[in-house]
C-alpha positions as CSV (number, residue, x, y, z in Angstrom):
1,M,-8.5,-10.4,-7.9
2,I,-7.2,-7.3,-6.1
3,D,-8.8,-6.5,-2.8
4,Q,-10.0,-2.8,-2.7
5,I,-9.8,-1.6,0.9
6,Q,-10.6,1.8,2.4
7,P,-8.0,3.1,4.8
8,A,-10.5,2.5,7.6
9,Q,-10.6,-1.2,6.6
10,L,-6.8,-1.7,6.6
11,Q,-6.5,-3.1,10.1
12,D,-9.2,-5.7,9.5
13,W,-7.5,-6.7,6.2
14,I,-4.1,-7.0,8.1
15,Q,-5.8,-9.2,10.8
16,A,-7.4,-11.4,8.1
17,K,-4.0,-11.9,6.5
18,Q,-2.0,-12.6,9.7
19,A,-1.5,-16.2,8.8
20,H,0.5,-15.2,5.8
21,G,3.0,-13.0,7.7
22,D,3.5,-9.4,8.6
23,T,1.8,-7.0,6.2
24,V,3.7,-4.5,4.1
25,V,2.1,-1.2,3.1
26,L,3.9,-0.4,-0.1
27,D,3.9,3.4,-0.8
28,V,4.4,3.8,-4.5
29,R,4.4,7.6,-4.6
30,E,7.4,9.8,-5.5
31,A,9.9,10.9,-2.8
32,W,8.6,14.5,-2.8
33,E,5.0,13.1,-2.1
34,L,6.3,11.0,0.8
35,Q,7.9,14.1,2.3
36,T,4.7,16.0,1.9
37,A,2.4,13.4,3.5
38,S,3.0,10.0,5.0
39,V,1.3,7.4,7.1
40,Q,2.4,6.1,10.5
41,A,3.1,2.4,10.5
42,E,0.8,0.6,13.0
43,N,0.8,-3.2,12.9
44,F,2.5,-3.1,9.5
45,A,5.8,-2.4,7.8
46,L,5.9,0.7,5.7
47,L,8.0,0.4,2.5
48,H,8.5,3.2,-0.1
49,I,9.3,2.2,-3.7
50,P,8.2,4.6,-6.4
51,M,5.9,3.0,-9.0
52,N,8.5,3.3,-11.8
53,L,11.1,1.4,-9.7
54,I,8.9,-1.6,-8.8
55,P,9.9,-3.9,-11.7
56,G,13.6,-3.5,-10.9
57,K,13.1,-4.0,-7.1
58,L,10.6,-6.9,-7.4
59,S,13.2,-9.3,-5.8
60,E,13.0,-7.1,-2.6
61,L,9.4,-8.1,-2.1
62,D,8.1,-11.4,-0.7
63,P,5.4,-12.8,-3.0
64,N,3.8,-14.7,-0.1
65,R,3.6,-11.7,2.3
66,P,0.5,-9.5,2.4
67,I,1.1,-6.2,0.5
68,A,-1.3,-3.3,0.5
69,C,-0.3,-0.7,-2.1
70,L,-0.8,3.0,-1.4
71,C,-0.5,6.2,-3.6
72,H,-2.1,9.6,-3.7
73,H,-5.6,8.7,-4.8
74,G,-5.4,5.0,-5.6
75,A,-4.8,4.8,-9.3
76,R,-1.0,4.2,-9.3
77,S,-1.3,1.8,-6.4
78,M,-4.0,-0.2,-8.3
79,Q,-1.6,-0.5,-11.2
80,V,1.2,-1.7,-9.0
81,A,-1.2,-4.1,-7.2
82,A,-2.3,-5.6,-10.5
83,F,1.3,-5.9,-11.6
84,L,2.3,-7.7,-8.4
85,A,-0.7,-10.1,-8.8
86,Q,0.5,-10.8,-12.4
87,Q,3.9,-11.6,-11.0
88,G,2.5,-14.2,-8.7
89,F,2.0,-12.2,-5.5
90,S,-0.9,-13.9,-3.8
91,H,-2.1,-11.4,-1.1
92,V,-2.3,-8.0,-2.6
93,A,-4.6,-5.1,-1.9
94,N,-5.1,-1.6,-3.1
95,V,-5.7,1.1,-0.5
96,A,-8.6,2.8,-2.3
97,G,-8.5,6.6,-2.2
98,G,-4.8,6.6,-1.2
99,I,-3.2,9.0,1.2
100,H,-6.0,11.5,0.5
101,A,-8.5,9.1,1.9
102,W,-6.1,8.1,4.7
103,S,-6.1,11.8,5.8
104,A,-9.9,11.9,5.7
105,Q,-10.6,8.5,7.4
106,I,-7.7,7.8,9.7
107,D,-5.4,10.8,10.5
108,P,-6.5,14.3,9.7
109,S,-3.0,15.5,10.6
110,V,-1.7,14.0,7.3
111,P,-1.7,16.8,4.9
112,Q,-3.8,16.6,1.8
113,Y,-2.2,17.8,-1.4
């Protein structure tokens, strides 16, 4: 099962997963989207791999490390989270609402697009 977490719940999810290592927030948006709006890494590592490149870069991800997937509104990141879970990744979450919700809930200085 994929955890669905709101941006405001991310820090609690990170704390709950501490025993499994440092959390990665995997931003699966395109490069232009990342340039338009991005999150600031706080208590997590931020990694950008566009959705279509994930299968080829799977070996760069640790299947035992907590990974929270992020996109624009949450649909692409949910697909990536489901794919990772199917590949044996055991601690995967989807940041529901994506960067749009991040702007609304966490940091209004993050542009909405």
